[in-house]
C-alpha positions, 0 to 999 in steps of 0.5 A: 918840175913844178915848184909850187908842190914841193913848196907845199910840202911840209917841212918833214916829209915821208916817203909818199909826200916825198914822192909827190914833191920830186914827183915820182913813185913812192918806191922811188922815194923808198929807193932815195931814203935808203941811198946812204948820202941822202939826208934821212931821218929815222924815227921809229920804224919810220923814215923821214927827211926835211925838206931843207936837207932834200933841196941842199941834197938836189943842189950838190948833185946837178947833172947827175 
């Protein structure tokens, strides 16, 4: 995964931005946002994630 696209993402990301940052499909991003251990923010009916929380989450899941 290239670091550059992830570093240019906003601090709070929606599913589309998360998908772009992790180079996965938008459906895959929504699957992550629905995982119980994924650090999702819910604002109204929308789901977001903080970029810093994604980094911590990725670091806590080596070799999975």
